[in-house]
C-alpha positions, 0 to 999 in steps of 0.5 A: 559556458564550458565545464572543465572538470578534469582538474579542480571543478569550479562552481557553475557560472550563470548562462549569459541570457540572464537569471530571469530565464531560469526563474521563469523556466523553473516556476512550473517546477515549484508550482507542481511541488506546491500542488503536490504538497497541497494534495498531500495535506488536503487529501481529505478534501481533494479527490486524490490517490497515492498515484495522483501524488506520484504523478504530480511529483514525478510527471509535474515537478521532476519532468519539468526540472529534467527538461530545464536542467538537462538543456542547461547542462548540455549547453554547458558541456558542449560549450554551446551558445544559446540563441533566441531561436533555440530558447523559443523552441525550448519555451514551446516544448515546456508550454506543451509539456505543462499543458499536457501534464495538467491534462493528464492530472485532470484525466486522472482526477475525473477518470476521463480516459480521453483526457488522460490519453491526450495528456499522455500523448502531449507529454510524450511529444514534448519530451521526445522533441526535447531529446531530439533537440539535445541529440541534434545539438550534440551532433553539431558540437565539437567532440567533448570529454563529457558528451556521454552525459548528453547521451544519458539525457537523449536516451532518457527523453526517448524512453519517456514516450513509451512509458506515457503510452503504457500509462494511457493504456493503464488508464483505459483499464486492463484485466488483473493479470496484465495490470501489474505487469504493465504498471511495472513496465510503465514505472521502468520506462518513466522512473528507472529510464527517464529519471534514473538515466538523467540523474546518473548522467548528471551526477557524473559532473555535478557530484564533484562540482557540488563537493568542490573536489576533483573528479575521479579520473575514470568517471567518464569511462565509468559513465559510458559503461553505466549507460550501456548497462542501464539501457541493456538492463532496462530493455531486458527487464521491460521485455521480461515483465511483459513476456516472461516471469519475475525471475527473468525480469530480476536479471534485467534489473540486476544488470541495471543495478550493476550499471548504477554501481559502476558510476557510484564507485567514482562518486565514492572516490570523490567523496573520500577526497571531500566528504559531503557537508551541505544539504545539497551533497547529503541529499544527493548522496542519500538519494543514490543510497535509496536508489541502490537499496530500492533496486536491490530490494526489487531484484530480490522480490522479483527473483523470489516471486514465482508468479506476477501475482506474488510479485504484485503483492510485494513490489509496492514496498519500494514505491515510497523509497524510489519516489520520495527517497530517490526522486524527490530528494535528488530534485531538492538537493540539485535545486539547492545547489543550482538555484544560487549558481544560475541566479548569479550576481557575484560571489556575495549574492551566491553565498547569501542565496546558498546560505538561505537554502542551506538553513537547517540542512542537517536537521532536514536531511536527518528528519527526512531520511530517518522518517522515511526509514520509519515509514518503510519498516514494519511498524504500527500504522500510526507510526507510519502516519506520523513519520510521513508527516515529518518527512513531508514537513522536511520536504516542504521546508524547501519552499519557504527557504526558496522564497527567503533565498530569492529575497537574500539574493535580491538584497545581496545584489543591491548591497554595495561592496565595502571592503572590510578593514583589518580591525573588522576582520580581526574582530570577526575572527575573534568571534568566529564569524566571517565578514566576506559573505556580508561585505561581498568579498569576491574570493574563496568558496562559501564558508560552511554555516554550521560548525561541527558541534552545532551539526552534531547537535542538530543531528541529535535533535532530529534523532530525538524527534524521530524517537518521539515519533516512534514512541508516540505512535506506539503509545497511541496505537498499542494494539498494533504491537499487541501491547494494548487495545488501541481503543479508549477503555469501555466505560459502564455508560454515559451517565456517570452520577448525573440525575436524568432530566427526562429530556431527549436531545437528538443530534444529526451527525454526518460522516464524510472526508475522514471527519464527523460533522459536528466533531464535538457535541454539547448535551445538557447534563442529564439529557438522553442523547440520540444520534442520527448518523448519516454516511455521505461519503463514498466509503464505509464508516461507522461510529463507535462510542466508548460506552460500547454503543455503535451505529454499525457499519454504514454503507454510503448513503445509509443512516442509522439512529441509536441511543447513547443514553443519559449523558453525564460524562465526556464520551469519546467516539471514533470510526472503527474502520482500520486507519480512519481513527488515526486519520482524525475521524473522532468525535467527542460528546461533552455534557454542559451545565444542565441548561434548557438548550436540548430539544425536548422530543420525548418525556421521561428518561430512558434509563440510569447509567447502569442500564446504559452500561448494560446496553453498551456492552450488549451493543459491543458484543454484536458489533458489525465489523463490516465488509472488510472484516477488520477494524479498530473495534472496542473489543480487546480480544478480536484478531479481526483488527489484524486482518488485511485481505490484501496481505500475502502469506509468508514465504513458508506458506503452503496452500492446502492441497485442493486436488482430489484423488480418485476413489480407490478400489477398496470397499471398506475404509478404516480411518483413525481420526484424532481430535486435536487443538492447534494454533493455526494461521487462518489468514496472513498474520491471523492465528486461531486455536482451532479444534480439528479432526486429524490436525486440519480444518477442514478435516481429512477428505474421505472418498468412496463409492456407493455401497462402500463401508466406512469405519471411523475411529474418533479419538478425543485428544482435546480438552473438552468433549467432542463428537462426530456426525457423518451426513454420508450415512443414515443411522440413529444418531443416539450412540454413534454421534454422542459426545465423548470426553477427552481421552475417550474413543468412539468408532462410527460405522456407516455405509454410503448408500447415496452419492454426493459430497457430504459434510461431517462435523462435530455435533456437540453443543453449541454445535455452531461453535464447534463447526466455526472453530474448525470441526468439519470435513467432506466425504465424497461419494461418487455417482455411479458411472462418474466419467473420468476428467483431467483434473478434480478439485475440492473446495470446502467453504467455511467461516471464522468468527475471530477471537483473540490472536491464538484464541478460540471462536468469538461466541458473541461474534458468532451469534451475529452470523456475520463472519470475519473471514470466509475461506475455501479449505480453511485459509482466506484467499490462499489460492490467490497466493497459490492458484490451482493449475489447469490447461486449456481444453482440459476438463476440470471437475470442482466439488464444492461443500458449504460447511457453514456454520451459517452461510451458504455459497454461490460458487462461480468461476469468473470467465467460465461456464459450467456445462455439468452441474451436480447438486445434492445427489442429482444432475441439474445439467447433464454432460453433453447437453450444453447446447440446451443451456449452461450454468453460471453458479452452483448455489448451495445452502449451508451443509449442501454440496455438489460439483460442476465441470467446465473447460477453460477456452484460453490461457489466463487467470480465472478467479473463482468466488462465492458470488455472495460478494461480501464473502468473496471480499472476506476471503472466499476467493481464489484463481485457476491458473490456466496455461496453453 
């Protein structure tokens, strides 16, 4: 088959080796699409991750489609005759490819690296062989105007093995610093290289063909420029990702984007002649828009990211647009056009097949792309969940339509041609119908099945569905917008007005797979209900009832028994871990008509409804937020629901300086220390109204030497009474540590007689609340003859027990001693965003203070060893004695302090944490960025 698109393009004709070949060749494409849908829908029962879905779609469906259709277009563009021998080799490559893809997926699911490696090698070999075959065919063919398109296919196929190799390397495991960079390089080779080059090369000829219009005169020349720019940009971007900084990689990606835009211009020219009007053309157009938008966003992200850690936290925003908006949509759009063409069977069969695949075109396109917009925009999590379901439904609709298209094709081929009479044509014209598709007329292009008014009506219907998705998501999860709690209202108890029966019913509940089993519990009205909750899942769950009763957070394998109380009304329950409730982890307790069904395990009731209500509120007050520190809790006032420890601070964020200046030569230190109340961000998107010394939490650091005198003037500019206690001085506390009223001042004078890093804090009762709400700081008194070092840092560890957004400490939460946030220098994970610098071989001293109010620290530098340890006024490990032993942790109880020294052996990123790992996961984490 020869394509001559220099003038008016015609629909592609089927190859001479029968449409049955294309059905068999594209069966794996459909199979991998079905597998993607099954995993997406059944992710609760299938061990899947988002990356498994990505590989099922891209590696399975898209790679198969590319290998099949790039060969198809190469044969057409080069006017190549297909031989049985070449077809057998193509079949062999496709078999190897699908076996290798299956092995790769199996290796991912089972976490077996050897299997993943074998699969990656197989994929690389199959696709490289495919590219080599296309290259040899192009070398043997006569010069063709559109041979440049084959160049896209060959380059794309030869790039994929590099991406497969990087994928196998990722499966083996890399340190945190390299992981992000290799992921980006892997995606560059596979998504931008293999998929991106193939798509842009194909659209040169396929786009005007789908539009049924003339190709732009400069399209072949633009294609050559596009190929050069995309290859240069991709090469530069990958090299920069592996060896340079994000802004340098942005330059390479911008070059790649420029190449895409060069080919977009002739596409726009063709679309102006005949605008898109079918599912195939609109899908292709939207896919290119998503590609351009994603690339532009990624260029901006890389250009504004100073480090790869910053880039890693941001590049995820383009994953869904690239995979779903670009790759999935271009695949379905192309298949919608190509399947009827290659099936052939005459114009009637093509028209019937096309009409079947085009059903609901406007509705599907608007629903999919609109839902994708909702998904990528900032919105409540439930809106994202509903939008993803709508988008998935719009994509899945292709599969039943494909089945219907095959049936329509079969019927059309079996239907004999009957020429319509003049009366038939006149009657059909009067009714606005077209008889040619039904009777098998052999002339003219397919008639559009959707008229203008109907098309607009379908678009309005789709937009209405999207509006309902957005409004419904907000209504069901108002807390995400700060307009409500997002939880069921707390009732006074479970009993209502029922009379207690004196019986007890015990029910075992299993938490797994984002569900409770059973999810509905029927209890005889008046019975006391006791729940035994067991977490058999691999992640943490809990069960919270609208009475306030809760199991608390349950680690995998843990069991908790708690009493609900006398049941006389319907009670709702849910898992309070962020997002679990929205995914369907809910439970309901229903009273029945007072039968004897309950299992009587105890005599006598446990209390009235009022008693149960009291217990419920107490239970809520002390509810455990768990390791994450965030969840869908019944509390209406906790900012913990907005915690996301994986989030990065805003662009205007500046980490609190941790560098510690040397002690000055002064022997008298006079400091004015005003108390102020400030709304301060303590984690990304989480603010608290802190009580502060000097406007910061921790307060200003004071440094001196043994014998120095400190004169501190406390000025209470707050709204309640405050005081101050300096551990660095020894004196009777009665006067200098007294509480002063708002507007008063107090001068606190002490002499530093002993060395160490000492805490100061407000001592007004309740002292725990004042410390937890920000009123603490450090005084560093140098030991005599303290040697100079290259760098000194101070890290003050403290806790937050979060009240409402912009509010003060949650006293109920504080009473549990279980913090929402544990932070160094007042902000969770701030030195992840802005690591502390050092150089290889430099001597670094780190002073550490555990300010509490309730938790100490086990300070540790991952990858480092301490050769000097000073704790609470004494050297536990002296300088110069490292051969006698070293130290791994500086362990400090609440209010204790000390310092450690170390030198970093090589360049890299060294995490520092509290090795009480739950605290590290709540924000007591940072990095040293060590350069050579």
